PQR file of N, CA, C, O and H, with PARSE charges and radii, in Angstrom:
ATOM      1  N   MET A   1      -3.826 -47.058   3.903 -0.4000 1.5000
ATOM      2  CA  MET A   1      -5.115 -46.587   3.550 -0.0000 2.0000
ATOM      3  C   MET A   1      -5.124 -45.733   2.262  0.5500 1.7000
ATOM      4  O   MET A   1      -4.246 -44.885   2.100 -0.5500 1.4000
ATOM      5  N   GLU A   2      -6.002 -45.914   1.427 -0.4000 1.5000
ATOM      6  CA  GLU A   2      -6.017 -45.068   0.243 -0.0000 2.0000
ATOM      7  C   GLU A   2      -6.774 -43.714   0.537  0.5500 1.7000
ATOM      8  O   GLU A   2      -7.699 -43.628   1.345 -0.5500 1.4000
ATOM      9  H   GLU A   2      -6.715 -46.603   1.558  0.4000 1.0000
ATOM     10  N   LYS A   3      -6.317 -42.753  -0.150 -0.4000 1.5000
ATOM     11  CA  LYS A   3      -6.946 -41.426  -0.081 -0.0000 2.0000
ATOM     12  C   LYS A   3      -7.335 -41.015  -1.528  0.5500 1.7000
ATOM     13  O   LYS A   3      -6.876 -41.652  -2.475 -0.5500 1.4000
ATOM     14  H   LYS A   3      -5.566 -42.823  -0.806  0.4000 1.0000
ATOM     15  N   THR A   4      -8.170 -39.965  -1.717 -0.4000 1.5000
ATOM     16  CA  THR A   4      -8.571 -39.592  -3.054 -0.0000 2.0000
ATOM     17  C   THR A   4      -7.708 -38.363  -3.322  0.5500 1.7000
ATOM     18  O   THR A   4      -7.610 -37.466  -2.486 -0.5500 1.4000
ATOM     19  H   THR A   4      -8.543 -39.447  -0.947  0.4000 1.0000
ATOM     20  N   TYR A   5      -7.095 -38.335  -4.481 -0.4000 1.5000
ATOM     21  CA  TYR A   5      -6.296 -37.193  -4.983 -0.0000 2.0000
ATOM     22  C   TYR A   5      -6.785 -36.731  -6.368  0.5500 1.7000
ATOM     23  O   TYR A   5      -7.460 -37.447  -7.108 -0.5500 1.4000
ATOM     24  H   TYR A   5      -7.174 -39.064  -5.160  0.4000 1.0000
ATOM     25  N   SER A   6      -6.380 -35.443  -6.668 -0.4000 1.5000
ATOM     26  CA  SER A   6      -6.752 -34.971  -8.035 -0.0000 2.0000
ATOM     27  C   SER A   6      -5.552 -34.368  -8.719  0.5500 1.7000
ATOM     28  O   SER A   6      -4.700 -33.827  -8.014 -0.5500 1.4000
ATOM     29  H   SER A   6      -5.832 -34.862  -6.067  0.4000 1.0000
ATOM     30  N   LEU A   7      -5.419 -34.408  -9.924 -0.4000 1.5000
ATOM     31  CA  LEU A   7      -4.379 -33.807 -10.697 -0.0000 2.0000
ATOM     32  C   LEU A   7      -5.045 -32.538 -11.322  0.5500 1.7000
ATOM     33  O   LEU A   7      -6.003 -32.611 -12.093 -0.5500 1.4000
ATOM     34  H   LEU A   7      -6.111 -34.848 -10.497  0.4000 1.0000
ATOM     35  N   ASP A   8      -4.454 -31.358 -10.922 -0.4000 1.5000
ATOM     36  CA  ASP A   8      -5.030 -30.081 -11.367 -0.0000 2.0000
ATOM     37  C   ASP A   8      -3.988 -29.331 -12.148  0.5500 1.7000
ATOM     38  O   ASP A   8      -2.793 -29.544 -11.943 -0.5500 1.4000
ATOM     39  H   ASP A   8      -3.677 -31.298 -10.296  0.4000 1.0000
ATOM     40  N   ILE A   9      -4.418 -28.436 -13.063 -0.4000 1.5000
ATOM     41  CA  ILE A   9      -3.588 -27.547 -13.741 -0.0000 2.0000
ATOM     42  C   ILE A   9      -4.039 -26.073 -13.336  0.5500 1.7000
ATOM     43  O   ILE A   9      -5.184 -25.647 -13.485 -0.5500 1.4000
ATOM     44  H   ILE A   9      -5.389 -28.264 -13.230  0.4000 1.0000
ATOM     45  N   HIS A  10      -2.986 -25.366 -12.808 -0.4000 1.5000
ATOM     46  CA  HIS A  10      -3.297 -23.937 -12.287 -0.0000 2.0000
ATOM     47  C   HIS A  10      -2.690 -22.968 -13.327  0.5500 1.7000
ATOM     48  O   HIS A  10      -1.626 -23.226 -13.889 -0.5500 1.4000
ATOM     49  H   HIS A  10      -2.056 -25.712 -12.686  0.4000 1.0000
ATOM     50  N   PRO A  11      -3.370 -21.898 -13.554 -0.5600 1.5000
ATOM     51  CA  PRO A  11      -2.725 -20.895 -14.501  0.2800 2.0000
ATOM     52  C   PRO A  11      -1.651 -20.158 -13.688  0.5500 1.7000
ATOM     53  O   PRO A  11      -1.592 -20.273 -12.464 -0.5500 1.4000
ATOM     54  N   ARG A  12      -0.822 -19.415 -14.382 -0.4000 1.5000
ATOM     55  CA  ARG A  12       0.252 -18.677 -13.887 -0.0000 2.0000
ATOM     56  C   ARG A  12      -0.391 -17.527 -12.881  0.5500 1.7000
ATOM     57  O   ARG A  12      -1.560 -17.159 -13.004 -0.5500 1.4000
ATOM     58  H   ARG A  12      -0.870 -19.322 -15.377  0.4000 1.0000
ATOM     59  N   THR A  13       0.425 -17.050 -11.963 -0.4000 1.5000
ATOM     60  CA  THR A  13      -0.031 -16.219 -11.002 -0.0000 2.0000
ATOM     61  C   THR A  13      -0.705 -14.916 -11.498  0.5500 1.7000
ATOM     62  O   THR A  13      -1.715 -14.487 -10.941 -0.5500 1.4000
ATOM     63  H   THR A  13       1.374 -17.348 -11.863  0.4000 1.0000
ATOM     64  N   HIS A  14      -0.112 -14.274 -12.586 -0.4000 1.5000
ATOM     65  CA  HIS A  14      -0.855 -13.066 -13.084 -0.0000 2.0000
ATOM     66  C   HIS A  14      -2.217 -13.429 -13.692  0.5500 1.7000
ATOM     67  O   HIS A  14      -3.148 -12.625 -13.642 -0.5500 1.4000
ATOM     68  H   HIS A  14       0.709 -14.623 -13.038  0.4000 1.0000
ATOM     69  N   ILE A  15      -2.328 -14.520 -14.210 -0.4000 1.5000
ATOM     70  CA  ILE A  15      -3.601 -14.933 -14.831 -0.0000 2.0000
ATOM     71  C   ILE A  15      -4.591 -15.139 -13.665  0.5500 1.7000
ATOM     72  O   ILE A  15      -5.731 -14.678 -13.720 -0.5500 1.4000
ATOM     73  H   ILE A  15      -1.572 -15.174 -14.251  0.4000 1.0000
ATOM     74  N   LEU A  16      -4.140 -15.830 -12.624 -0.4000 1.5000
ATOM     75  CA  LEU A  16      -4.981 -16.070 -11.425 -0.0000 2.0000
ATOM     76  C   LEU A  16      -5.476 -14.721 -10.892  0.5500 1.7000
ATOM     77  O   LEU A  16      -6.656 -14.570 -10.577 -0.5500 1.4000
ATOM     78  H   LEU A  16      -3.213 -16.204 -12.579  0.4000 1.0000
ATOM     79  N   ALA A  17      -4.617 -13.796 -10.799 -0.4000 1.5000
ATOM     80  CA  ALA A  17      -4.951 -12.530 -10.256 -0.0000 2.0000
ATOM     81  C   ALA A  17      -6.072 -11.786 -11.058  0.5500 1.7000
ATOM     82  O   ALA A  17      -6.992 -11.188 -10.500 -0.5500 1.4000
ATOM     83  H   ALA A  17      -3.658 -13.919 -11.054  0.4000 1.0000
ATOM     84  N   LEU A  18      -5.912 -11.875 -12.446 -0.4000 1.5000
ATOM     85  CA  LEU A  18      -6.877 -11.305 -13.396 -0.0000 2.0000
ATOM     86  C   LEU A  18      -8.172 -11.965 -13.156  0.5500 1.7000
ATOM     87  O   LEU A  18      -9.173 -11.266 -12.999 -0.5500 1.4000
ATOM     88  H   LEU A  18      -5.165 -12.361 -12.900  0.4000 1.0000
ATOM     89  N   ALA A  19      -8.245 -13.316 -13.112 -0.4000 1.5000
ATOM     90  CA  ALA A  19      -9.422 -14.056 -12.946 -0.0000 2.0000
ATOM     91  C   ALA A  19     -10.126 -13.648 -11.675  0.5500 1.7000
ATOM     92  O   ALA A  19     -11.334 -13.412 -11.665 -0.5500 1.4000
ATOM     93  H   ALA A  19      -7.432 -13.884 -13.240  0.4000 1.0000
ATOM     94  N   MET A  20      -9.362 -13.568 -10.606 -0.4000 1.5000
ATOM     95  CA  MET A  20      -9.946 -13.165  -9.245 -0.0000 2.0000
ATOM     96  C   MET A  20     -10.593 -11.837  -9.271  0.5500 1.7000
ATOM     97  O   MET A  20     -11.655 -11.649  -8.677 -0.5500 1.4000
ATOM     98  H   MET A  20      -8.380 -13.760 -10.614  0.4000 1.0000
ATOM     99  N   SER A  21      -9.943 -10.836  -9.991 -0.4000 1.5000
ATOM    100  CA  SER A  21     -10.375  -9.528 -10.188 -0.0000 2.0000
ATOM    101  C   SER A  21     -11.706  -9.552 -10.929  0.5500 1.7000
ATOM    102  O   SER A  21     -12.647  -8.858 -10.541 -0.5500 1.4000
ATOM    103  H   SER A  21      -9.081 -10.989 -10.473  0.4000 1.0000
ATOM    104  N   MET A  22     -11.796 -10.414 -12.084 -0.4000 1.5000
ATOM    105  CA  MET A  22     -12.983 -10.427 -12.808 -0.0000 2.0000
ATOM    106  C   MET A  22     -14.162 -11.017 -12.088  0.5500 1.7000
ATOM    107  O   MET A  22     -15.300 -10.579 -12.259 -0.5500 1.4000
ATOM    108  H   MET A  22     -11.032 -10.977 -12.399  0.4000 1.0000
ATOM    109  N   LYS A  23     -13.874 -12.038 -11.260 -0.4000 1.5000
ATOM    110  CA  LYS A  23     -14.902 -12.707 -10.491 -0.0000 2.0000
ATOM    111  C   LYS A  23     -15.418 -11.704  -9.421  0.5500 1.7000
ATOM    112  O   LYS A  23     -16.620 -11.625  -9.168 -0.5500 1.4000
ATOM    113  H   LYS A  23     -12.950 -12.393 -11.121  0.4000 1.0000
ATOM    114  N   GLU A  24     -14.489 -10.944  -8.804 -0.4000 1.5000
ATOM    115  CA  GLU A  24     -14.938  -9.963  -7.765 -0.0000 2.0000
ATOM    116  C   GLU A  24     -15.852  -8.971  -8.406  0.5500 1.7000
ATOM    117  O   GLU A  24     -16.909  -8.639  -7.869 -0.5500 1.4000
ATOM    118  H   GLU A  24     -13.513 -11.008  -9.010  0.4000 1.0000
ATOM    119  N   GLN A  25     -15.424  -8.474  -9.614 -0.4000 1.5000
ATOM    120  CA  GLN A  25     -16.236  -7.455 -10.301 -0.0000 2.0000
ATOM    121  C   GLN A  25     -17.751  -8.033 -10.587  0.5500 1.7000
ATOM    122  O   GLN A  25     -18.774  -7.386 -10.360 -0.5500 1.4000
ATOM    123  H   GLN A  25     -14.566  -8.744 -10.049  0.4000 1.0000
ATOM    124  N   LEU A  26     -17.716  -9.278 -11.092 -0.4000 1.5000
ATOM    125  CA  LEU A  26     -18.989  -9.907 -11.348 -0.0000 2.0000
ATOM    126  C   LEU A  26     -19.817 -10.035 -10.077  0.5500 1.7000
ATOM    127  O   LEU A  26     -21.021  -9.783 -10.111 -0.5500 1.4000
ATOM    128  H   LEU A  26     -16.886  -9.804 -11.277  0.4000 1.0000
ATOM    129  N   ALA A  27     -19.214 -10.417  -8.963 -0.4000 1.5000
ATOM    130  CA  ALA A  27     -19.933 -10.560  -7.727 -0.0000 2.0000
ATOM    131  C   ALA A  27     -20.492  -9.254  -7.321  0.5500 1.7000
ATOM    132  O   ALA A  27     -21.618  -9.206  -6.826 -0.5500 1.4000
ATOM    133  H   ALA A  27     -18.236 -10.622  -8.935  0.4000 1.0000
ATOM    134  N   THR A  28     -19.760  -8.165  -7.503 -0.4000 1.5000
ATOM    135  CA  THR A  28     -20.188  -6.832  -7.114 -0.0000 2.0000
ATOM    136  C   THR A  28     -21.352  -6.363  -7.943  0.5500 1.7000
ATOM    137  O   THR A  28     -22.280  -5.755  -7.410 -0.5500 1.4000
ATOM    138  H   THR A  28     -18.845  -8.205  -7.905  0.4000 1.0000
ATOM    139  N   GLU A  29     -21.329  -6.645  -9.313 -0.4000 1.5000
ATOM    140  CA  GLU A  29     -22.430  -6.306 -10.239 -0.0000 2.0000
ATOM    141  C   GLU A  29     -23.632  -7.047 -10.075  0.5500 1.7000
ATOM    142  O   GLU A  29     -24.715  -6.469 -10.170 -0.5500 1.4000
ATOM    143  H   GLU A  29     -20.575  -7.139  -9.746  0.4000 1.0000
ATOM    144  N   VAL A  30     -23.552  -8.348  -9.821 -0.4000 1.5000
ATOM    145  CA  VAL A  30     -24.796  -9.127  -9.648 -0.0000 2.0000
ATOM    146  C   VAL A  30     -25.254  -9.416  -8.213  0.5500 1.7000
ATOM    147  O   VAL A  30     -26.338  -9.935  -7.946 -0.5500 1.4000
ATOM    148  H   VAL A  30     -22.672  -8.817  -9.744  0.4000 1.0000
ATOM    149  N   GLY A  31     -24.302  -9.023  -7.278 -0.4000 1.5000
ATOM    150  CA  GLY A  31     -24.716  -9.190  -5.912 -0.0000 2.0000
ATOM    151  C   GLY A  31     -24.345 -10.527  -5.277  0.5500 1.7000
ATOM    152  O   GLY A  31     -24.511 -10.744  -4.077 -0.5500 1.4000
ATOM    153  H   GLY A  31     -23.422  -8.602  -7.494  0.4000 1.0000
ATOM    154  N   TRP A  32     -23.842 -11.400  -6.123 -0.4000 1.5000
ATOM    155  CA  TRP A  32     -23.407 -12.721  -5.528 -0.0000 2.0000
ATOM    156  C   TRP A  32     -22.614 -13.479  -6.596  0.5500 1.7000
ATOM    157  O   TRP A  32     -22.790 -13.215  -7.786 -0.5500 1.4000
ATOM    158  H   TRP A  32     -23.707 -11.223  -7.098  0.4000 1.0000
ATOM    159  N   PHE A  33     -21.780 -14.378  -6.213 -0.4000 1.5000
ATOM    160  CA  PHE A  33     -20.986 -15.265  -7.086 -0.0000 2.0000
ATOM    161  C   PHE A  33     -20.383 -16.200  -6.194  0.5500 1.7000
ATOM    162  O   PHE A  33     -19.369 -15.903  -5.563 -0.5500 1.4000
ATOM    163  H   PHE A  33     -21.637 -14.592  -5.247  0.4000 1.0000
ATOM    164  N   THR A  34     -20.962 -17.350  -6.098 -0.4000 1.5000
ATOM    165  CA  THR A  34     -20.591 -18.230  -5.068 -0.0000 2.0000
ATOM    166  C   THR A  34     -19.218 -18.810  -5.127  0.5500 1.7000
ATOM    167  O   THR A  34     -18.695 -19.227  -4.094 -0.5500 1.4000
ATOM    168  H   THR A  34     -21.786 -17.591  -6.611  0.4000 1.0000
ATOM    169  N   ILE A  35     -18.604 -18.859  -6.273 -0.4000 1.5000
ATOM    170  CA  ILE A  35     -17.284 -19.401  -6.353 -0.0000 2.0000
ATOM    171  C   ILE A  35     -16.180 -18.278  -6.509  0.5500 1.7000
ATOM    172  O   ILE A  35     -15.085 -18.548  -7.002 -0.5500 1.4000
ATOM    173  H   ILE A  35     -19.029 -18.520  -7.112  0.4000 1.0000
ATOM    174  N   LYS A  36     -16.498 -17.052  -6.087 -0.4000 1.5000
ATOM    175  CA  LYS A  36     -15.590 -15.928  -6.387 -0.0000 2.0000
ATOM    176  C   LYS A  36     -14.270 -15.996  -5.569  0.5500 1.7000
ATOM    177  O   LYS A  36     -13.292 -15.336  -5.920 -0.5500 1.4000
ATOM    178  H   LYS A  36     -17.387 -16.832  -5.687  0.4000 1.0000
ATOM    179  N   ASN A  37     -14.250 -16.811  -4.463 -0.4000 1.5000
ATOM    180  CA  ASN A  37     -13.060 -16.979  -3.721 -0.0000 2.0000
ATOM    181  C   ASN A  37     -12.293 -18.220  -4.136  0.5500 1.7000
ATOM    182  O   ASN A  37     -11.205 -18.418  -3.594 -0.5500 1.4000
ATOM    183  H   ASN A  37     -15.044 -17.347  -4.178  0.4000 1.0000
ATOM    184  N   SER A  38     -12.724 -19.036  -4.998 -0.4000 1.5000
ATOM    185  CA  SER A  38     -12.077 -20.386  -5.381 -0.0000 2.0000
ATOM    186  C   SER A  38     -10.910 -20.146  -6.304  0.5500 1.7000
ATOM    187  O   SER A  38     -10.977 -19.224  -7.117 -0.5500 1.4000
ATOM    188  H   SER A  38     -13.608 -18.875  -5.438  0.4000 1.0000
ATOM    189  N   LEU A  39      -9.917 -20.865  -6.234 -0.4000 1.5000
ATOM    190  CA  LEU A  39      -8.738 -20.783  -7.029 -0.0000 2.0000
ATOM    191  C   LEU A  39      -8.965 -21.440  -8.301  0.5500 1.7000
ATOM    192  O   LEU A  39      -9.240 -22.640  -8.331 -0.5500 1.4000
ATOM    193  H   LEU A  39      -9.862 -21.613  -5.573  0.4000 1.0000
ATOM    194  N   ASP A  40      -8.861 -20.689  -9.429 -0.4000 1.5000
ATOM    195  CA  ASP A  40      -9.133 -21.236 -10.694 -0.0000 2.0000
ATOM    196  C   ASP A  40      -8.211 -22.373 -11.097  0.5500 1.7000
ATOM    197  O   ASP A  40      -7.005 -22.287 -10.868 -0.5500 1.4000
ATOM    198  H   ASP A  40      -8.638 -19.715  -9.404  0.4000 1.0000
ATOM    199  N   HIS A  41      -8.734 -23.423 -11.682 -0.4000 1.5000
ATOM    200  CA  HIS A  41      -7.967 -24.561 -12.035 -0.0000 2.0000
ATOM    201  C   HIS A  41      -8.717 -25.511 -13.031  0.5500 1.7000
ATOM    202  O   HIS A  41      -9.930 -25.375 -13.192 -0.5500 1.4000
ATOM    203  H   HIS A  41      -9.714 -23.492 -11.868  0.4000 1.0000
ATOM    204  N   ILE A  42      -8.052 -26.409 -13.656 -0.4000 1.5000
ATOM    205  CA  ILE A  42      -8.699 -27.453 -14.475 -0.0000 2.0000
ATOM    206  C   ILE A  42      -8.331 -28.825 -13.850  0.5500 1.7000
ATOM    207  O   ILE A  42      -7.157 -29.179 -13.737 -0.5500 1.4000
ATOM    208  H   ILE A  42      -7.067 -26.520 -13.525  0.4000 1.0000
ATOM    209  N   THR A  43      -9.280 -29.509 -13.487 -0.4000 1.5000
ATOM    210  CA  THR A  43      -8.966 -30.964 -12.882 -0.0000 2.0000
ATOM    211  C   THR A  43      -8.859 -31.843 -14.062  0.5500 1.7000
ATOM    212  O   THR A  43      -9.738 -31.906 -14.922 -0.5500 1.4000
ATOM    213  H   THR A  43     -10.233 -29.222 -13.578  0.4000 1.0000
ATOM    214  N   ILE A  44      -7.771 -32.512 -14.083 -0.4000 1.5000
ATOM    215  CA  ILE A  44      -7.517 -33.462 -15.172 -0.0000 2.0000
ATOM    216  C   ILE A  44      -8.179 -34.845 -14.903  0.5500 1.7000
ATOM    217  O   ILE A  44      -8.856 -35.441 -15.742 -0.5500 1.4000
ATOM    218  H   ILE A  44      -7.058 -32.460 -13.385  0.4000 1.0000
ATOM    219  N   PHE A  45      -7.909 -35.302 -13.623 -0.4000 1.5000
ATOM    220  CA  PHE A  45      -8.608 -36.440 -13.198 -0.0000 2.0000
ATOM    221  C   PHE A  45      -8.410 -36.669 -11.713  0.5500 1.7000
ATOM    222  O   PHE A  45      -7.495 -36.128 -11.093 -0.5500 1.4000
ATOM    223  H   PHE A  45      -7.359 -34.817 -12.942  0.4000 1.0000
ATOM    224  N   GLU A  46      -9.363 -37.549 -11.118 -0.4000 1.5000
ATOM    225  CA  GLU A  46      -9.155 -37.845  -9.662 -0.0000 2.0000
ATOM    226  C   GLU A  46      -8.796 -39.368  -9.571  0.5500 1.7000
ATOM    227  O   GLU A  46      -9.154 -40.151 -10.450 -0.5500 1.4000
ATOM    228  H   GLU A  46     -10.106 -37.989 -11.622  0.4000 1.0000
ATOM    229  N   PHE A  47      -8.089 -39.750  -8.495 -0.4000 1.5000
ATOM    230  CA  PHE A  47      -7.733 -41.154  -8.353 -0.0000 2.0000
ATOM    231  C   PHE A  47      -7.532 -41.404  -6.901  0.5500 1.7000
ATOM    232  O   PHE A  47      -7.432 -40.470  -6.106 -0.5500 1.4000
ATOM    233  H   PHE A  47      -7.798 -39.114  -7.780  0.4000 1.0000
ATOM    234  N   ASN A  48      -7.471 -42.686  -6.536 -0.4000 1.5000
ATOM    235  CA  ASN A  48      -7.183 -43.161  -5.184 -0.0000 2.0000
ATOM    236  C   ASN A  48      -5.779 -43.757  -5.134  0.5500 1.7000
ATOM    237  O   ASN A  48      -5.375 -44.420  -6.090 -0.5500 1.4000
ATOM    238  H   ASN A  48      -7.553 -43.445  -7.182  0.4000 1.0000
ATOM    239  N   ALA A  49      -5.017 -43.546  -4.052 -0.4000 1.5000
ATOM    240  CA  ALA A  49      -3.696 -44.008  -3.868 -0.0000 2.0000
ATOM    241  C   ALA A  49      -3.375 -44.077  -2.409  0.5500 1.7000
ATOM    242  O   ALA A  49      -3.894 -43.338  -1.573 -0.5500 1.4000
ATOM    243  H   ALA A  49      -5.345 -43.008  -3.276  0.4000 1.0000
ATOM    244  N   THR A  50      -2.435 -45.064  -2.133 -0.4000 1.5000
ATOM    245  CA  THR A  50      -1.892 -45.089  -0.863 -0.0000 2.0000
ATOM    246  C   THR A  50      -0.753 -44.005  -0.729  0.5500 1.7000
ATOM    247  O   THR A  50      -0.367 -43.352  -1.698 -0.5500 1.4000
ATOM    248  H   THR A  50      -2.014 -45.664  -2.813  0.4000 1.0000
ATOM    249  N   GLU A  51      -0.236 -43.860   0.561 -0.4000 1.5000
ATOM    250  CA  GLU A  51       0.909 -42.986   0.747 -0.0000 2.0000
ATOM    251  C   GLU A  51       2.051 -43.330  -0.215  0.5500 1.7000
ATOM    252  O   GLU A  51       2.584 -42.450  -0.891 -0.5500 1.4000
ATOM    253  H   GLU A  51      -0.550 -44.390   1.349  0.4000 1.0000
ATOM    254  N   LYS A  52       2.431 -44.643  -0.275 -0.4000 1.5000
ATOM    255  CA  LYS A  52       3.458 -45.174  -1.048 -0.0000 2.0000
ATOM    256  C   LYS A  52       3.176 -44.985  -2.522  0.5500 1.7000
ATOM    257  O   LYS A  52       4.072 -44.616  -3.281 -0.5500 1.4000
ATOM    258  H   LYS A  52       1.998 -45.358   0.274  0.4000 1.0000
ATOM    259  N   GLY A  53       1.927 -45.234  -2.946 -0.4000 1.5000
ATOM    260  CA  GLY A  53       1.563 -45.028  -4.294 -0.0000 2.0000
ATOM    261  C   GLY A  53       1.555 -43.574  -4.752  0.5500 1.7000
ATOM    262  O   GLY A  53       1.918 -43.303  -5.897 -0.5500 1.4000
ATOM    263  H   GLY A  53       1.199 -45.533  -2.329  0.4000 1.0000
ATOM    264  N   ILE A  54       1.160 -42.640  -3.912 -0.4000 1.5000
ATOM    265  CA  ILE A  54       1.219 -41.251  -4.372 -0.0000 2.0000
ATOM    266  C   ILE A  54       2.579 -40.786  -4.572  0.5500 1.7000
ATOM    267  O   ILE A  54       2.795 -39.919  -5.419 -0.5500 1.4000
ATOM    268  H   ILE A  54       0.865 -42.860  -2.982  0.4000 1.0000
ATOM    269  N   GLU A  55       3.510 -41.274  -3.882 -0.4000 1.5000
ATOM    270  CA  GLU A  55       5.043 -40.839  -4.223 -0.0000 2.0000
ATOM    271  C   GLU A  55       5.425 -41.359  -5.556  0.5500 1.7000
ATOM    272  O   GLU A  55       6.118 -40.649  -6.285 -0.5500 1.4000
ATOM    273  H   GLU A  55       3.335 -41.979  -3.194  0.4000 1.0000
ATOM    274  N   LYS A  56       5.013 -42.608  -5.967 -0.4000 1.5000
ATOM    275  CA  LYS A  56       5.333 -43.042  -7.316 -0.0000 2.0000
ATOM    276  C   LYS A  56       4.695 -42.230  -8.414  0.5500 1.7000
ATOM    277  O   LYS A  56       5.299 -41.811  -9.401 -0.5500 1.4000
ATOM    278  H   LYS A  56       4.450 -43.185  -5.375  0.4000 1.0000
ATOM    279  N   ILE A  57       3.363 -42.039  -8.138 -0.4000 1.5000
ATOM    280  CA  ILE A  57       2.661 -41.149  -9.102 -0.0000 2.0000
ATOM    281  C   ILE A  57       3.214 -39.770  -9.324  0.5500 1.7000
ATOM    282  O   ILE A  57       3.302 -39.246 -10.434 -0.5500 1.4000
ATOM    283  H   ILE A  57       2.872 -42.380  -7.335  0.4000 1.0000
ATOM    284  N   LYS A  58       3.590 -39.204  -8.158 -0.4000 1.5000
ATOM    285  CA  LYS A  58       4.274 -37.825  -8.223 -0.0000 2.0000
ATOM    286  C   LYS A  58       5.605 -37.872  -9.051  0.5500 1.7000
ATOM    287  O   LYS A  58       5.910 -36.949  -9.806 -0.5500 1.4000
ATOM    288  H   LYS A  58       3.518 -39.630  -7.256  0.4000 1.0000
ATOM    289  N   ASN A  59       6.296 -38.863  -8.899 -0.4000 1.5000
ATOM    290  CA  ASN A  59       7.641 -39.042  -9.531 -0.0000 2.0000
ATOM    291  C   ASN A  59       7.354 -39.133 -11.152  0.5500 1.7000
ATOM    292  O   ASN A  59       8.018 -38.526 -11.992 -0.5500 1.4000
ATOM    293  H   ASN A  59       6.048 -39.613  -8.286  0.4000 1.0000
ATOM    294  N   GLN A  60       6.303 -39.954 -11.419 -0.4000 1.5000
ATOM    295  CA  GLN A  60       5.972 -40.184 -12.804 -0.0000 2.0000
ATOM    296  C   GLN A  60       5.471 -38.911 -13.506  0.5500 1.7000
ATOM    297  O   GLN A  60       5.815 -38.644 -14.657 -0.5500 1.4000
ATOM    298  H   GLN A  60       5.763 -40.447 -10.737  0.4000 1.0000
ATOM    299  N   ILE A  61       4.615 -38.101 -12.753 -0.4000 1.5000
ATOM    300  CA  ILE A  61       4.154 -36.852 -13.221 -0.0000 2.0000
ATOM    301  C   ILE A  61       5.327 -35.898 -13.439  0.5500 1.7000
ATOM    302  O   ILE A  61       5.422 -35.288 -14.504 -0.5500 1.4000
ATOM    303  H   ILE A  61       4.336 -38.318 -11.818  0.4000 1.0000
ATOM    304  N   SER A  62       6.204 -35.754 -12.481 -0.4000 1.5000
ATOM    305  CA  SER A  62       7.379 -34.878 -12.650 -0.0000 2.0000
ATOM    306  C   SER A  62       8.161 -35.219 -13.793  0.5500 1.7000
ATOM    307  O   SER A  62       8.486 -34.329 -14.579 -0.5500 1.4000
ATOM    308  H   SER A  62       6.127 -36.249 -11.616  0.4000 1.0000
ATOM    309  N   LYS A  63       8.531 -36.518 -13.995 -0.4000 1.5000
ATOM    310  CA  LYS A  63       9.254 -37.021 -15.162 -0.0000 2.0000
ATOM    311  C   LYS A  63       8.594 -36.598 -16.398  0.5500 1.7000
ATOM    312  O   LYS A  63       9.239 -36.078 -17.308 -0.5500 1.4000
ATOM    313  H   LYS A  63       8.267 -37.241 -13.357  0.4000 1.0000
ATOM    314  N   ALA A  64       7.267 -36.813 -16.469 -0.4000 1.5000
ATOM    315  CA  ALA A  64       6.527 -36.443 -17.795 -0.0000 2.0000
ATOM    316  C   ALA A  64       6.640 -34.960 -17.986  0.5500 1.7000
ATOM    317  O   ALA A  64       6.901 -34.521 -19.106 -0.5500 1.4000
ATOM    318  H   ALA A  64       6.744 -37.236 -15.729  0.4000 1.0000
ATOM    319  N   CYS A  65       6.456 -34.145 -16.942 -0.4000 1.5000
ATOM    320  CA  CYS A  65       6.464 -32.737 -17.168 -0.0000 2.0000
ATOM    321  C   CYS A  65       7.872 -32.240 -17.521  0.5500 1.7000
ATOM    322  O   CYS A  65       8.024 -31.272 -18.267 -0.5500 1.4000
ATOM    323  H   CYS A  65       6.243 -34.501 -16.032  0.4000 1.0000
ATOM    324  N   ASP A  66       8.874 -32.893 -16.994 -0.4000 1.5000
ATOM    325  CA  ASP A  66      10.278 -32.473 -17.343 -0.0000 2.0000
ATOM    326  C   ASP A  66      10.581 -32.766 -18.802  0.5500 1.7000
ATOM    327  O   ASP A  66      11.410 -32.061 -19.378 -0.5500 1.4000
ATOM    328  H   ASP A  66       8.751 -33.679 -16.389  0.4000 1.0000
ATOM    329  N   THR A  67       9.964 -33.763 -19.447 -0.4000 1.5000
ATOM    330  CA  THR A  67      10.268 -34.140 -20.812 -0.0000 2.0000
ATOM    331  C   THR A  67       9.463 -33.547 -21.838  0.5500 1.7000
ATOM    332  O   THR A  67       9.683 -33.785 -23.026 -0.5500 1.4000
ATOM    333  H   THR A  67       9.291 -34.336 -18.979  0.4000 1.0000
ATOM    334  N   GLN A  68       8.448 -32.709 -21.413 -0.4000 1.5000
ATOM    335  CA  GLN A  68       7.561 -32.070 -22.328 -0.0000 2.0000
ATOM    336  C   GLN A  68       7.892 -30.614 -22.562  0.5500 1.7000
ATOM    337  O   GLN A  68       8.085 -29.891 -21.585 -0.5500 1.4000
ATOM    338  H   GLN A  68       8.270 -32.516 -20.448  0.4000 1.0000
ATOM    339  N   SER A  69       7.974 -30.113 -23.847 -0.4000 1.5000
ATOM    340  CA  SER A  69       8.280 -28.828 -24.137 -0.0000 2.0000
ATOM    341  C   SER A  69       7.001 -27.985 -24.293  0.5500 1.7000
ATOM    342  O   SER A  69       5.958 -28.499 -24.696 -0.5500 1.4000
ATOM    343  H   SER A  69       7.817 -30.700 -24.641  0.4000 1.0000
ATOM    344  N   ILE A  70       7.094 -26.709 -23.974 -0.4000 1.5000
ATOM    345  CA  ILE A  70       5.973 -25.891 -23.964 -0.0000 2.0000
ATOM    346  C   ILE A  70       5.957 -25.057 -25.271  0.5500 1.7000
ATOM    347  O   ILE A  70       5.046 -24.256 -25.481 -0.5500 1.4000
ATOM    348  H   ILE A  70       7.941 -26.291 -23.647  0.4000 1.0000
TER
END
């Protein structure tokens, strides 16, 4: 059976902490901020895959990440 997955990029931990602090401050000042507890990320794309297919995709993504320089 296929499931829906998404490929996301998450910032480093110290950037996430800074963003969470800023969202909390905004929520305090305006009285609400509906996504203040969400983990910051950028979704690259969503796709459907089977259990067998997701393993192949994870391997391909890992190989691509290992060959890219920052």
